[in-house]
Steps between C-alpha positions, in 0.01 A plus 500: 500500500699191435664290774844511341694762305504279196124508468361812351244658737270602221444146369235300673575134560313250305267280684384752756161425630346833410413662172642832384158673500432410850839625625455832320159549664638423838793734461266773375268459791790529743623810337159665515461402865833649594444830308128552575397771751367425835138615563624693798711704257197589302322622815801708593507655153130577519546662845786705369306609194206570729712711727634695194149564370386594851764760564368736223154458631614590845687798362189607311283448805713710736430838326127423507527449876685835535243679287224370728692624796564841341133567418383544860794730571404719205137520611605574849722786388237655269240537778698746718585710194128542429445605864780750472356656188161524659644671805698745281190587302309556819771725629500700182131552509515625857772748410290644215202558730604831657140590555477234772764685709327836440159363603642379833675824577300787642468802267712793601431852370770675311694776658736767360801296627402220255536725202812659628662154549390393162662804331824461699521129400432580136755785467755374750680269253544735208513851647753694692450617857424858386238382241337283767474795730329700231238227450416465870156616618437645841191426711362845414457387132236241600132525583338280776498143386191280477454281806282254303180641657420759232321477174663691214258797525540521881874493470509776233275717726734450789820591322347775287244695703513808271428312181207720398721811503778330305255375237359847436836666471641241256465632140813378334501258205733200455505457880313349795480595867502140626682209339404144604737215406388133509598164347250445221221648292231292675627631832488858365133459409425367853666800657314745275168344604595492872584874514154618389427639851822705495539632149154664461478671158872508428636338183696174524727380213598138442874469453556135407582324177207264464272602211630852515774643268759748619396757233141489625610568853737780396230674292251471797754660732566788254133577435350461848570558874520188714534484881588136568704253293477126579723255316799274482866616549603395153247715320546802728874476447459503118262797515753698713785409268306619191390817674140392488464536877656766713553437872568863610136546611476161670456527883436133600631169375326190643652157470260202517747334742297253709263349240575145391388318178368150467855362553522717817770720345525871578601742223859506628509118497468498120849565345372700203275725703767548759761607245260744317386662832863549615587649157202736524599608848859562390390686194341797669286401809795468745628843402155659540453329832831632631398843386168468693260537210391131497389272782520118485225279642488125548149362476 
């Protein structure tokens, strides 16, 4: 700038000791020096950018840390669940094994009161008081029960000492003098073999459904005279309903009460056999017992 107002500030005085190129270079250098950034500013920018880039890394790394912390908790929770499942399965298996309880308990022989209680429980829910009274059995309707010391032949000899006379007098077809009820066909065959010492030369008829048709059994009853019938309650019930078997000449009805199968079940422990036996008793046996023509025995 000029010293006075008359001198224009943009005109350089002549005779100055410096050349125009040199002055331009100096002024340019000063301008660059004033406007250039300090190295400390670059370090601050790099730190700031480093912090910005580091924050997403930290945010990404935090979930990974939480996942690592969650994994042991999940494994820790899964172990007790497996233990609970194993204990539940063990309990269920123990509940299914009813035979273990029966093996530990001492066997008790059946008595007439057991059958009377069974009938009262079965008919008590759906029958009136008068009907229940008509289905009750007195002690005089029962034969002496087996005390678990008899074989089948010895028990039959005890309850029926006049068997020889009854056998000779029986000449009616479609009927039997003694009816034995058990839980299965295999048990029926066992009882038939075990009564050899008692039956003598009397005729025994198989009254079960395995390998034997109802028509065959009905034709055998019509053609011949049989003294003892051994079978299951279901087949005997069907024969009575179809008039293939008449119970008017029957004097004794023996229930295979105390025998247990491989699962330690008695015949009244099996729901199907229990229902069929009670139906057979209700059909005609209870009435005949109350009249005094039929006696019930629990072997």
